[in-house]
Each structure stands twice: as C-alpha cells, then as structure tokens.
TORZAVEX-180841 format. One record per residue (C-alpha): residue in three letters; residue number from 1; x, y, z. Coordinates in nm, 3 decimals, padded with zeros to 5 digits, always signed. Example, Ala and Ser with C-alpha at 12.3 -4.5 7.8 and 13.67 -1.06 7.14 Angstrom:
2
R  code  pos       c1       c2       c3
R   ALA    1  +01.230  -00.450  +00.780
R   SER    2  +01.367  -00.106  +00.714
// end
This chain:
399
R  code  pos       c1       c2       c3
R   MET    1  +18.482  +09.186  +18.178
R   CYS    2  +18.697  +08.883  +18.344
R   ASN    3  +18.762  +09.012  +18.665
R   GLN    4  +18.325  +09.079  +18.715
R   ILE    5  +18.270  +08.749  +18.624
R   CYS    6  +18.540  +08.567  +18.883
R   THR    7  +18.401  +08.821  +19.154
R   TYR    8  +18.063  +08.710  +19.081
R   TRP    9  +18.163  +08.358  +19.039
R   HIS   10  +18.322  +08.351  +19.387
R   TYR   11  +18.058  +08.560  +19.580
R   MET   12  +17.800  +08.314  +19.419
R   GLN   13  +17.961  +08.025  +19.568
R   TYR   14  +18.012  +08.219  +19.928
R   TYR   15  +17.660  +08.232  +19.897
R   LEU   16  +17.539  +07.891  +19.815
R   HIS   17  +17.745  +07.778  +20.143
R   MET   18  +17.583  +08.027  +20.319
R   ILE   19  +17.275  +07.814  +20.236
R   ARG   20  +17.122  +07.566  +20.409
R   ARG   21  +16.879  +07.359  +20.226
R   GLU   22  +16.640  +07.235  +20.579
R   PHE   23  +16.416  +07.023  +20.418
R   TRP   24  +16.704  +06.771  +20.273
R   ILE   25  +16.927  +06.858  +20.580
R   ARG   26  +16.649  +06.665  +20.802
R   ARG   27  +16.586  +06.419  +20.530
R   ILE   28  +16.948  +06.301  +20.535
R   GLU   29  +16.950  +06.222  +20.879
R   GLU   30  +16.642  +06.079  +20.911
R   LEU   31  +16.743  +05.820  +20.677
R   TRP   32  +17.096  +05.793  +20.838
R   GLU   33  +16.917  +05.673  +21.140
R   GLN   34  +16.778  +05.352  +20.937
R   ARG   35  +17.090  +05.306  +20.744
R   SER   36  +17.449  +05.319  +20.755
R   VAL   37  +17.503  +05.421  +20.397
R   LEU   38  +17.310  +05.632  +20.172
R   TRP   39  +17.272  +05.752  +19.808
R   LEU   40  +17.274  +06.070  +19.719
R   GLN   41  +17.204  +06.110  +19.342
R   GLY   42  +17.070  +06.440  +19.143
R   VAL   43  +17.189  +06.594  +18.837
R   ARG   44  +17.546  +06.837  +18.818
R   ARG   45  +17.541  +07.143  +18.984
R   VAL   46  +17.163  +07.040  +19.150
R   GLY   47  +17.350  +07.139  +19.473
R   LYS   48  +17.504  +06.741  +19.604
R   THR   49  +17.833  +06.911  +19.754
R   THR   50  +17.705  +07.215  +19.891
R   LEU   51  +17.428  +06.986  +20.064
R   CYS   52  +17.692  +06.778  +20.204
R   ARG   53  +17.959  +07.060  +20.335
R   SER   54  +17.615  +07.198  +20.528
R   LEU   55  +17.638  +06.896  +20.717
R   GLU   56  +17.736  +06.884  +21.079
R   ASP   57  +18.022  +06.687  +21.169
R   VAL   58  +18.127  +06.505  +20.880
R   GLU   59  +18.484  +06.449  +20.721
R   TYR   60  +18.419  +06.551  +20.365
R   PHE   61  +18.620  +06.345  +20.075
R   ASP   62  +18.627  +06.460  +19.699
R   CYS   63  +18.690  +06.167  +19.520
R   GLU   64  +18.776  +06.391  +19.222
R   LEU   65  +19.071  +06.468  +19.307
R   PRO   66  +19.388  +06.171  +19.244
R   ARG   67  +19.507  +06.168  +19.636
R   ILE   68  +19.161  +06.105  +19.731
R   ARG   69  +19.150  +05.818  +19.514
R   ARG   70  +19.426  +05.624  +19.579
R   GLN   71  +19.366  +05.692  +19.951
R   MET   72  +19.083  +05.471  +19.846
R   GLU   73  +19.254  +05.175  +19.717
R   ASP   74  +19.257  +05.065  +20.079
R   PRO   75  +18.894  +05.113  +20.162
R   GLU   76  +18.977  +04.892  +20.430
R   ALA   77  +19.203  +05.058  +20.607
R   THR   78  +19.068  +05.402  +20.513
R   LEU   79  +18.743  +05.302  +20.681
R   ALA   80  +18.901  +05.171  +21.012
R   GLY   81  +19.027  +05.486  +21.011
R   LEU   82  +18.694  +05.658  +21.029
R   LYS   83  +18.497  +05.403  +21.274
R   GLY   84  +18.199  +05.608  +21.422
R   LYS   85  +18.231  +05.893  +21.217
R   ARG   86  +18.017  +06.051  +20.903
R   VAL   87  +18.181  +06.044  +20.630
R   VAL   88  +18.073  +06.214  +20.249
R   LEU   89  +18.251  +06.083  +19.957
R   ASP   90  +18.137  +06.290  +19.708
R   GLU   91  +18.154  +06.184  +19.335
R   VAL   92  +18.237  +05.872  +19.436
R   HIS   93  +18.200  +05.720  +19.085
R   ARG   94  +18.511  +05.842  +19.013
R   LEU   95  +18.647  +05.565  +19.205
R   ARG   96  +18.797  +05.235  +19.052
R   ASN   97  +18.582  +05.003  +19.250
R   PRO   98  +18.296  +05.257  +19.409
R   SER   99  +18.088  +04.970  +19.505
R   GLU  100  +18.334  +04.792  +19.716
R   VAL  101  +18.415  +05.034  +19.927
R   LEU  102  +18.038  +05.123  +20.034
R   LYS  103  +17.981  +04.775  +20.058
R   ILE  104  +18.283  +04.749  +20.267
R   ALA  105  +18.132  +05.012  +20.478
R   ALA  106  +17.758  +04.888  +20.512
R   ASP  107  +17.923  +04.520  +20.626
R   TYR  108  +18.193  +04.631  +20.832
R   PHE  109  +18.147  +04.962  +20.978
R   PRO  110  +17.803  +04.991  +21.040
R   THR  111  +17.898  +05.252  +21.301
R   THR  112  +18.032  +05.442  +21.009
R   LYS  113  +17.748  +05.730  +20.856
R   VAL  114  +17.852  +05.736  +20.498
R   LEU  115  +17.691  +05.980  +20.247
R   ALA  116  +17.795  +05.918  +19.852
R   THR  117  +17.772  +06.110  +19.571
R   GLY  118  +17.661  +06.059  +19.217
R   SER  119  +17.485  +06.156  +18.885
R   SER  120  +17.351  +05.842  +18.816
R   THR  121  +17.148  +05.542  +19.009
R   LEU  122  +17.400  +05.241  +19.103
R   GLN  123  +17.146  +05.000  +18.860
R   THR  124  +17.286  +05.134  +18.536
R   SER  125  +17.594  +05.311  +18.596
R   THR  126  +17.945  +05.100  +18.448
R   LYS  127  +18.124  +05.142  +18.750
R   PHE  128  +17.918  +04.975  +18.984
R   ARG  129  +17.924  +04.612  +18.988
R   ASP  130  +17.707  +04.555  +19.301
R   THR  131  +17.384  +04.770  +19.358
R   LEU  132  +17.395  +04.710  +19.716
R   THR  133  +17.057  +04.609  +19.719
R   GLY  134  +16.962  +04.584  +20.071
R   ARG  135  +17.290  +04.781  +20.216
R   LYS  136  +17.194  +05.130  +20.168
R   PHE  137  +16.895  +05.370  +20.123
R   GLU  138  +16.845  +05.621  +19.801
R   LEU  139  +16.818  +06.014  +19.809
R   TRP  140  +16.707  +06.204  +19.480
R   LEU  141  +16.796  +06.547  +19.513
R   THR  142  +16.559  +06.774  +19.274
R   PRO  143  +16.587  +07.114  +19.144
R   LEU  144  +16.474  +07.351  +19.396
R   MET  145  +16.148  +07.259  +19.582
R   SER  146  +15.886  +07.497  +19.729
R   ALA  147  +16.102  +07.464  +20.124
R   ASP  148  +16.420  +07.529  +19.898
R   LEU  149  +16.284  +07.841  +19.792
R   VAL  150  +16.199  +07.917  +20.156
R   ASP  151  +16.550  +07.884  +20.225
R   PHE  152  +16.689  +08.111  +19.923
R   GLY  153  +16.484  +08.383  +20.026
R   ASN  154  +16.294  +08.398  +19.699
R   GLN  155  +15.946  +08.267  +19.627
R   ASP  156  +15.951  +08.397  +19.369
R   LEU  157  +15.722  +08.106  +19.166
R   GLN  158  +15.769  +08.305  +18.777
R   HIS  159  +16.123  +08.365  +18.812
R   ARG  160  +16.193  +07.971  +18.966
R   LEU  161  +15.987  +07.866  +18.646
R   LEU  162  +16.194  +08.021  +18.390
R   HIS  163  +16.547  +08.030  +18.545
R   GLY  164  +16.505  +07.647  +18.685
R   GLY  165  +16.600  +07.523  +18.976
R   LEU  166  +16.976  +07.471  +18.952
R   PRO  167  +17.113  +07.684  +19.230
R   PRO  168  +17.343  +07.887  +19.067
R   PHE  169  +17.094  +07.948  +18.757
R   PHE  170  +16.833  +08.051  +19.034
R   LEU  171  +17.030  +08.338  +19.126
R   SER  172  +17.116  +08.448  +18.836
R   GLU  173  +16.967  +08.735  +18.742
R   ASP  174  +16.926  +08.695  +18.369
R   VAL  175  +16.834  +08.398  +18.160
R   PRO  176  +17.172  +08.229  +18.221
R   GLU  177  +17.178  +08.120  +17.855
R   ARG  178  +17.551  +07.994  +17.771
R   ASP  179  +17.508  +07.854  +18.131
R   PHE  180  +17.252  +07.632  +18.009
R   GLN  181  +17.478  +07.529  +17.708
R   GLU  182  +17.770  +07.462  +17.923
R   TRP  183  +17.585  +07.240  +18.156
R   MET  184  +17.487  +07.012  +17.798
R   ASP  185  +17.905  +07.018  +17.755
R   SER  186  +17.990  +06.895  +18.096
R   TYR  187  +17.703  +06.648  +18.150
R   TRP  188  +17.813  +06.526  +17.812
R   ALA  189  +18.213  +06.486  +17.937
R   LYS  190  +18.162  +06.378  +18.261
R   ASP  191  +17.884  +06.166  +18.267
R   ILE  192  +17.796  +06.011  +17.989
R   GLN  193  +18.151  +05.948  +17.886
R   GLU  194  +18.278  +05.864  +18.197
R   LEU  195  +17.995  +05.583  +18.271
R   PHE  196  +17.781  +05.497  +18.002
R   ARG  197  +18.052  +05.561  +17.720
R   LEU  198  +17.823  +05.678  +17.479
R   GLU  199  +17.948  +05.718  +17.119
R   ARG  200  +17.794  +05.955  +16.842
R   ARG  201  +17.705  +06.316  +17.062
R   SER  202  +17.582  +06.482  +16.785
R   SER  203  +17.286  +06.215  +16.786
R   PHE  204  +17.279  +06.253  +17.179
R   GLN  205  +17.295  +06.564  +17.212
R   ARG  206  +16.981  +06.597  +16.950
R   PHE  207  +16.774  +06.373  +17.096
R   VAL  208  +16.809  +06.605  +17.459
R   GLU  209  +16.726  +06.898  +17.274
R   LEU  210  +16.404  +06.764  +17.126
R   LEU  211  +16.298  +06.608  +17.464
R   LEU  212  +16.360  +06.906  +17.643
R   ALA  213  +16.139  +07.058  +17.383
R   SER  214  +15.815  +06.846  +17.394
R   SER  215  +15.856  +06.757  +17.730
R   GLY  216  +15.575  +06.598  +17.925
R   GLY  217  +15.451  +06.500  +17.568
R   MET  218  +15.346  +06.109  +17.471
R   PHE  219  +15.679  +05.952  +17.389
R   GLU  220  +15.725  +05.762  +17.034
R   ALA  221  +16.060  +05.664  +16.986
R   THR  222  +15.989  +05.672  +16.565
R   ARG  223  +15.974  +06.050  +16.607
R   TYR  224  +16.299  +06.052  +16.747
R   ALA  225  +16.473  +05.820  +16.526
R   SER  226  +16.492  +05.975  +16.190
R   PRO  227  +16.570  +06.374  +16.295
R   CYS  228  +16.836  +06.219  +16.528
R   GLU  229  +17.028  +05.937  +16.264
R   ILE  230  +16.954  +05.630  +16.499
R   SER  231  +16.804  +05.378  +16.538
R   ARG  232  +16.448  +05.295  +16.751
R   SER  233  +16.677  +05.047  +16.946
R   THR  234  +16.965  +05.345  +17.010
R   VAL  235  +16.637  +05.604  +17.093
R   ALA  236  +16.538  +05.330  +17.358
R   ASN  237  +16.896  +05.283  +17.488
R   TYR  238  +16.939  +05.670  +17.508
R   LEU  239  +16.637  +05.711  +17.720
R   SER  240  +16.729  +05.490  +18.007
R   VAL  241  +17.060  +05.672  +18.007
R   LEU  242  +16.867  +06.025  +18.061
R   GLU  243  +16.668  +05.848  +18.304
R   ALA  244  +16.924  +05.709  +18.482
R   THR  245  +17.108  +06.034  +18.528
R   ARG  246  +16.749  +06.189  +18.653
R   VAL  247  +16.783  +06.423  +18.323
R   VAL  248  +16.410  +06.324  +18.229
R   HIS  249  +16.133  +06.124  +18.403
R   VAL  250  +15.926  +05.892  +18.230
R   LEU  251  +15.591  +05.880  +18.331
R   ARG  252  +15.388  +05.527  +18.280
R   PRO  253  +15.032  +05.507  +18.235
R   PHE  254  +14.811  +05.424  +18.489
R   THR  255  +14.576  +05.112  +18.332
R   THR  256  +14.408  +04.769  +18.462
R   ARG  257  +14.432  +04.698  +18.078
R   LYS  258  +14.076  +04.801  +17.990
R   SER  259  +14.060  +04.806  +17.608
R   THR  260  +13.952  +05.213  +17.632
R   GLU  261  +14.255  +05.274  +17.799
R   ILE  262  +14.657  +05.397  +17.692
R   VAL  263  +14.828  +05.065  +17.864
R   SER  264  +15.209  +05.111  +17.659
R   ALA  265  +15.333  +05.491  +17.568
R   PRO  266  +15.437  +05.640  +17.834
R   LYS  267  +15.539  +05.999  +17.890
R   VAL  268  +15.869  +06.192  +17.902
R   TYR  269  +15.892  +06.532  +18.108
R   ALA  270  +16.249  +06.685  +18.162
R   PHE  271  +16.382  +06.750  +18.511
R   ASP  272  +16.395  +07.122  +18.517
R   THR  273  +16.164  +07.368  +18.403
R   GLY  274  +16.494  +07.612  +18.284
R   PHE  275  +16.591  +07.351  +18.079
R   VAL  276  +16.267  +07.320  +17.941
R   CYS  277  +16.235  +07.703  +17.845
R   HIS  278  +16.589  +07.662  +17.714
R   GLY  279  +16.475  +07.387  +17.505
R   LYS  280  +16.199  +07.613  +17.370
R   ASP  281  +16.373  +07.930  +17.326
R   TRP  282  +16.145  +08.080  +17.562
R   LEU  283  +16.338  +08.390  +17.747
R   GLN  284  +16.035  +08.512  +17.873
R   LEU  285  +15.702  +08.390  +17.931
R   ARG  286  +15.330  +08.442  +17.811
R   SER  287  +15.036  +08.369  +18.036
R   GLN  288  +14.983  +08.046  +17.861
R   ASP  289  +15.303  +07.887  +17.974
R   PHE  290  +15.265  +07.932  +18.294
R   GLY  291  +15.013  +07.576  +18.308
R   TYR  292  +15.241  +07.399  +18.131
R   LEU  293  +15.604  +07.454  +18.315
R   TRP  294  +15.304  +07.469  +18.681
R   GLU  295  +15.310  +07.081  +18.623
R   HIS  296  +15.650  +06.998  +18.574
R   TYR  297  +15.692  +07.202  +18.929
R   VAL  298  +15.410  +06.990  +19.083
R   LEU  299  +15.595  +06.678  +18.916
R   ASN  300  +15.928  +06.843  +19.094
R   GLU  301  +15.740  +06.843  +19.432
R   LEU  302  +15.632  +06.524  +19.467
R   GLN  303  +15.956  +06.344  +19.308
R   SER  304  +16.130  +06.545  +19.625
R   HIS  305  +15.914  +06.343  +19.895
R   GLY  306  +16.008  +06.042  +19.720
R   TYR  307  +15.712  +05.966  +19.522
R   ALA  308  +15.920  +05.871  +19.206
R   ARG  309  +15.824  +05.546  +19.160
R   ASP  310  +15.440  +05.543  +19.224
R   LEU  311  +15.357  +05.820  +18.963
R   HIS  312  +15.162  +05.756  +18.631
R   TYR  313  +14.949  +05.919  +18.400
R   TRP  314  +14.572  +05.862  +18.286
R   ARG  315  +14.463  +05.871  +17.926
R   ASP  316  +14.173  +05.693  +17.757
R   THR  317  +14.171  +05.658  +17.383
R   ARG  318  +13.878  +05.923  +17.417
R   GLY  319  +14.146  +06.152  +17.463
R   HIS  320  +14.055  +06.191  +17.827
R   GLU  321  +14.340  +06.279  +18.027
R   VAL  322  +14.461  +06.307  +18.439
R   ASP  323  +14.847  +06.450  +18.470
R   PHE  324  +14.887  +06.218  +18.770
R   VAL  325  +14.806  +05.912  +18.953
R   LEU  326  +14.949  +05.841  +19.284
R   VAL  327  +14.924  +05.472  +19.348
R   ARG  328  +15.047  +05.313  +19.669
R   ARG  329  +15.053  +04.983  +19.762
R   GLY  330  +14.726  +04.907  +19.915
R   GLN  331  +14.552  +05.250  +19.828
R   SER  332  +14.351  +05.316  +19.635
R   PRO  333  +14.454  +05.548  +19.339
R   ILE  334  +14.482  +05.991  +19.409
R   ALA  335  +14.442  +06.127  +19.081
R   ILE  336  +14.595  +06.467  +19.085
R   GLU  337  +14.519  +06.725  +18.832
R   CYS  338  +14.756  +07.049  +18.769
R   LYS  339  +14.641  +07.370  +18.685
R   TRP  340  +14.812  +07.752  +18.737
R   SER  341  +14.367  +07.866  +18.809
R   ALA  342  +14.192  +07.649  +18.981
R   TRP  343  +13.902  +07.771  +18.777
R   ASN  344  +14.046  +07.601  +18.453
R   LEU  345  +13.967  +07.255  +18.576
R   GLU  346  +13.759  +07.036  +18.274
R   TRP  347  +13.568  +06.824  +18.530
R   ARG  348  +13.506  +06.605  +18.197
R   ASN  349  +13.883  +06.430  +18.293
R   LEU  350  +13.892  +06.311  +18.651
R   ARG  351  +13.506  +06.198  +18.616
R   SER  352  +13.596  +05.992  +18.304
R   PHE  353  +13.870  +05.814  +18.539
R   ARG  354  +13.647  +05.788  +18.838
R   GLN  355  +13.408  +05.589  +18.643
R   ARG  356  +13.646  +05.356  +18.601
R   TYR  357  +13.825  +05.378  +18.905
R   PRO  358  +13.582  +05.504  +19.185
R   ASP  359  +13.770  +05.505  +19.481
R   GLY  360  +14.030  +05.757  +19.590
R   GLU  361  +14.109  +06.079  +19.650
R   ASN  362  +14.020  +06.378  +19.372
R   TRP  363  +14.313  +06.669  +19.430
R   LEU  364  +14.325  +06.992  +19.205
R   VAL  365  +14.683  +07.168  +19.262
R   ALA  366  +14.668  +07.482  +19.185
R   ALA  367  +14.877  +07.780  +19.184
R   ASP  368  +14.624  +08.003  +19.274
R   VAL  369  +14.471  +07.830  +19.585
R   ASP  370  +14.596  +07.953  +19.940
R   ARG  371  +14.361  +07.789  +20.162
R   PRO  372  +14.211  +07.473  +20.032
R   PHE  373  +13.843  +07.399  +19.964
R   ARG  374  +13.600  +07.129  +19.833
R   ARG  375  +13.347  +07.147  +19.576
R   LEU  376  +13.089  +06.866  +19.480
R   GLU  377  +12.997  +06.796  +19.069
R   GLY  378  +12.706  +06.527  +19.056
R   ASP  379  +12.880  +06.225  +19.250
R   LEU  380  +13.282  +06.379  +19.181
R   ASP  381  +13.416  +06.524  +19.458
R   VAL  382  +13.726  +06.785  +19.453
R   GLU  383  +13.955  +06.862  +19.638
R   PHE  384  +14.105  +07.218  +19.568
R   MET  385  +14.498  +07.306  +19.698
R   GLY  386  +14.778  +07.482  +19.726
R   LEU  387  +15.140  +07.325  +19.656
R   SER  388  +15.161  +07.361  +20.042
R   GLU  389  +14.836  +07.147  +20.122
R   MET  390  +14.959  +06.898  +19.900
R   THR  391  +15.296  +06.850  +20.032
R   ARG  392  +15.104  +06.847  +20.430
R   ARG  393  +14.870  +06.587  +20.299
R   LEU  394  +15.216  +06.348  +20.161
R   GLU  395  +15.373  +06.404  +20.480
R   ARG  396  +15.075  +06.254  +20.624
R   LYS  397  +15.060  +05.989  +20.475
R   GLU  398  +15.349  +05.907  +20.504
R   ALA  399  +15.385  +05.937  +20.860
// end
C-alpha cells in the first residue's frame, strides 16, 4: 500500500509539472512589464511552486532550504550576480528579513525581475518590517478557476465543486478526506505558527471548522466566542489572520448608510468549495447544494481577475439581498446574482436594490446559460450570462 501511495504521489507531482496554467503565466508576464517585483500569494498547495517552475528562463530559489537562506544573508551580493535575470524566491517569508531582500531588489536592481511567493499578505505578517508600498505588485493565486479547468483537461464542474480547486485535491478520483485534515495541520504548523505565533490551537481550529460550515453567511462574533472558548477580540484577531492568509474572504456590505440597509455585518466565505464540503461533511452533492457552491465558485472567478477589493454584498432590513455588488471607482455599481439555474432568479431582490441605486448593470450569472440574453421586467433590465461571458466582460472593463 505504501509503495502504491508513493507511486501515485510521484505521478501526480510529475503530472502537475506538465500542466501550464496559461492564464496565470500570462498575468505574471503582464505585471512584470510594469513592476520588477511581484508578490505571489495563495494558500498552501494552491500551486504557487508549480506555477513558478513553469515560467521560462527563471532562476529558482527555494527559501525552505538552509543553504538558500544562508546565501540570502547578503542580498546585495546575491542580487548583483542575478542582474537582468528572472528570479523566483519561493516561500520568501522563511528568510530572516524578506522585506529587505525585496526592497533592495526593487531599488537597486530594477532590471532583475523578482517573483516572491508566500501564504499571507505583507501587511500582517510579523516577518515583514516593510510592506514595500509602491515597489511591488501583488497577485493572488486562487484555487482552480474556469481557465484552469481547460488547462487541466477536466471541465467537470460538479467534480470541481466537490473536490475543490487545490490541484492535487482536484486530480484525486475520490474525495481526499484525509488530505483536507493534513492540510489543516500543515496550515497551523507552517503558516500560523511561523508567521503569527498564535496560541490555543484547538480554539483556532474549531473557529476555522465553524467558518467552513457556515461559509457565505452573515458573521457575528458572538456566535463563535462561546463554542471556541475565546473572547470577541480574539475572534476578531483570528478572522484577520484567516483573511490575511486568504483562507477566508470577508465581504462587507455595500451601503450609503440608508436606515433601511445592513451597514456593518460582513459575510465570510471560505476560500475553496472543497473545504466547504469538508466542513459540512458532504461526500456527495445533492441538487440543492449546487446553487450554494456555485456562488462560491463565481466569487473565486471574480477574485482571480483581481476584483476582490471591489466586491461587496447588499442586503436591506426586509431581507432582500444581492449576492455581489461590484464597485469600481467612478463607475456605477454592477449587481451580480449567482444561480445554478437561470430560471431561479428572484426579481424582487434586484428590484429592491435598483430602487435605491438606479444606475448600473444587472447580471445574472448562471451555470446553465451558454449564450447571453437579456430580459425586461417592467423597468428592470437583467442580462443573463454564463461564467465565460462574465469573464469576457470583466476583461473588457479592465482594458
């Protein structure tokens, strides 16, 4: 049995290295044209190392290795020998002073293209004494999105929703239950302890389990304090750590502070549908589960295109709610509803939103729409589209 597991593991590693995630490779190349230092972040096992190794003509440094860390003790000398090259510093937070290395690279070796990887944002890690504002671009590598499914040769959406978007988990034929728990153990040991030095592992992991099981719901700190045996301030601290390491996405309400709108309570989404299913003990999906997971998958698609900071949700005190509101500076808000079937749209939610915010587009993103179309209900104009059409429109707006 052990030999079979080892053989399977080596095969999977080989297979993963054969896959080129073209969307992300193209994105890195585009950002390198604008800044010499890129910060590639993403959760453990999302594929950062494999992506870095798939880039052409790069010098790869694994900062997990002691000899690499010793070499980087003199960053100026090391970078001088890499002038004009493309360099990957994988797991850069393992260095003694990673921000110093990246700052020297940005200021004194601008012809050297540096791609540094890590699991958290620079702003919250105790290892980073300088957030490198104005010196780098950040890129968030999400779990597999629609373009990745094409590259992986498996566009079975139901499989993606149940197994999740971490490449090894997605490639597994069966639901990798043991891998989910091993991931959680590794996350605590290698990310939380090394970067944030939290105590009370049992309370933290209980908090994560509860968030996974309630993903996409309204967040109230008091609901978690008692079962996790922690204070409300500790709940807030745990949530900020999870957000910094991209394990959850905190979606805040869109409002102009009207008395009839929800103005403070956020919604919290887990980073991956596979972990949501694991948190709910789902080993197979029922028909009523698809719409819930589809909402998470659409969010993943929006995040992969760089819209994480522009996303909100909307809800009024009468219970009308819009899944996502995309707000770009100087533009009218786009209301986005996510449905597994286009025919499940509840028009009253969008109508209530547009009574307060009449300007802007209304999108219904559904899994069963192949060709976009539009419908009018009174003065409400809604565009129905699939995920590929939503992606195309987002890219057009970026251009």
